C-alpha positions, 0 to 999 in steps of 0.5 A: 500500500502506498507504493507508486513507483515500479521498475519494469525489467526482464521484458522480452517482447517477441511478437506484435501481440506481446507488444500490444499486451505490454502497452495495454498494461502501461495504458491501464496502469496510467489510466486507472491510477490517474497518473499517480503510478510511475514506471521505470522501464529498463530498456538495456537488453532483449526486445523492449521499448526505447527512447523513440517508442512509447516513451511517455510511460514513466522514465527509461533506464538507458544503460548497464555499465559496470566497472566489474567488466570495464564497461563504465567509461564516464565520457561514454555515459556523458555522450549518451546523455548529450546525444539523447537530449536532442531527442527528448527531455533528458529528465525522462532518462535515468543514467548512472554514476558509479564509484570510480575507485572500484576495480581500478586494476581491471582498466589498462594502466595509463588509460586516461578515460578510466573512471579513476581519473575522474572526481566523484562530483564530475561523474554526478554532474555528467548525469545531472540533467537526466534522472541521476542514479547513484549506482553503488554501495555508498559505504564503499566510497572513500571520504573525499568522494563522499564529501564531493558527492554530498556537496554536489547533490545539495546543489542539485536538490536546490535547482532540480525543479528548474532542470525538470521544467527548463528547456535543456539543449546540448551545446559544444562538441559531442563528448568523446573524452577529449571535447569541450561540451555541455548543456544549456538549461533555458528557463526564459530570461534565466537558466544554467550552463553545465560545462565540461572540459574533458581530457583536452588541453583546450580550456576555454568554452565559448559562450553561446552567442545569445548569452554573451554579456549575461550575468553569470554566477558559479554554483559549483565546480571541481576546478578553478573557473574564470567567468569572462564576458564571452567565455568560461575557462575551466582550470584543469582536465576533466573539469565541470562547472555549473553556472547560473545565468540571468539576462533581463528579468528574474523569471523562475522555471518552476512554480 
């Protein structure tokens, strides 16, 4: 009693009849609960619905990535968030942040894209515009990673309603581990920039033309950040910055 959120996993649709039955289930649950019940659809394997097909039912658990199999590379997860945000609101997508200190011995020595090279708050920031999933045993985090995660989650909670109701668009280059990339959240007269300097020597992210001259305020980062009239300098490799911008009025995204 009182449970309103369910994960749907293990689905394998083998026929159009099976698909129709599955959709009837989703439609019935939504209609009979008056929209009060939400489902989390795991679309990571088998034959299932996905980002382009009947995506209106709940949110989508997009990918399975583990350090145990060296499948987790932060830049690859960021790329998926960035790419899919062109197609639908990223808040409908669930993406994971893992403990980067697990299984470090399984990654190739000197692999600069391995999770261990990243700060814990960077990993959370990479999925912050989506529906972030802390996919780990929290008790296994070291003290520094725990501190960083706690700090950025506090910022996220203060602004997540804006993220959910704002217009989120990918900006910069497509993430590939060596890009200058990010997201713009437009709330109408105000909003946010979430910028990433991946493993690259380039350190200045040029502002979108429409934001040149806007007032900028840094909310959080894992590096030294310089806010200039036409660009943002991120002071180290694998740096992120969440910046609030304002031009004109002070409208809020959320009510």
